[in-house]
Steps between C-alpha positions, in 0.01 A plus 500: 500500500335613179493850353178626342536792258167647380553670163148501357434875510455711187720790618261765370696792652801413284318505168585516213794276601285232660290456187785286366719425804394362841570740785731246666725502190536877475877575503650672800871558572604245239278228643127434516276537803443124493870410476582714805236315704608154385867566569426632850320178590738264319792637701329370815450152360146515363478303177129414480298781343132530417406774253138612478458625145230697322538790259783424251585197712656313209777763485578453868502122464737522201727738693520272804566189295774674301672693779458253788494150350623336822224633726223264608196695380124470475282732291139563597267722299255740663245531221274737695643815658341456841782633717813383678312279746343308213839472325663344808208264552574342161837373628356277775556168324860591416588626848369185675533641850863618466629830633484772239650837420281729291663793319291712268637506147517881491669534841870582525617539859827500689455279804678237708396179328692292758299662779179430311587132453626448855197649678318240713163657412331621187626839380360803315725758336408855594619857451388829646323724245357850517155407371409131554147523360608349167660193657437205722575623853642310799437584865779395738536442872798609709689178417478549122231235461216576262157512660284602207528566126252684281489584129493868400334638814328838468612589854829313562599421858861444390736635236676166450425385145524141380768496228408170331732257684341221702643192670224258600585207726143371541402482134214262582337771713558756223323285242213428742453876542524560126245226430263649758528851354442371147196296601351789698579756228698719740638760257643848526468724191373196311814295570599225743798633697781305660488753784156378606620139512803596710277686745289185518817303584585745781151456647556122491817539706775511236790723601650753261822689560559835326811529283592857413654526152789739436377626164184447300533578130178592326480381139136587448521801267749684280626750757542250783660245265762752384569602860542136601725439198730783613517375858571140399765607247683676782472181706608255227759730340598524133421195286621542141510187283841431348377434146395859432597732217580849633643790300546848648274424798493658845358281779380678814452234772300321613373329185408152383555419132399164358671270251583596142409868523636749244547850642669783312554872561276497806486568873337228712413553865463545780234249609441338162416138422538389138373164373696267275546554124413868523646773276553855629662763277549876533287502814498592869315267734468542877265386778332254261429136419549393138371160386671235288535535122422873521644754254561858619642762263561872556288518814535642851309289751454563871263328740375272223381141474547357150371155407673224306525492120438875486640766268526863617651789303492873554491755779513521879198346673387309807336188361301197612492272195394138482651215298499471121471877441662740254516870590655765272519838676692658211 
């Protein structure tokens, strides 16, 4: 079993943060999106990972090699942004006919990984949504088997959205379908979609079981990222590094505070993640994510996303500030 993690997207909805940081490495609840995915799969015995890289791919490669030196990894670059189907097609020579699990690099879900691995058929992760028109959509029969999938239908026949988790037993059939779609130029919105290849597999007789996920955390924009951060902090609980320097500080749980942070005369929380080596003085911070090596002074922040290596001074604001920035609101 190999895990394929596509992380080639530019993350345009999270700009300015994704100008300097890949979306998969955006901090959330004291972790990164990518680390949550890797740890979920590692716990079930998957140690072979294939990462499809693109925009800022060198940062992801450096992160993986530093944080997970014992993983068996392959890095493949998608130099043209031609869609998820094209990205997966690039892994054919590495997969070599093995079973695969595909988890999108911006997808954080709570699901039964054991159930996924033990299923005798291929599996697609799904969740009911109010408006499925922005997603891949799965149609199910009465036994929970998937009969048809379609990408972003204008008139959906189901409200079961594909969440970005795929277990493929017959990877040879998948790559045959991907090759066919690429050769025939079968695109949707100018991209080759994995959904179209999976529907091709179903038509060829491959069986797909639906796996309903418990929670699906959206990390696609500032508001949804902060909401997901709050939910995951409640799940993981407080995580405050021991080598901190606190003086006259009130912590309102849940919070995550990284290594070597200096915090004085401040209130932190609830639902705050603070990166390592950050300084916060004379400030109130709640419902926010603060990057590493940031410097906050005399500021009240709520519902804010502050990048790494950033300096902010002054008044009360709701901010969305990228890395390497200095703001003086005084």
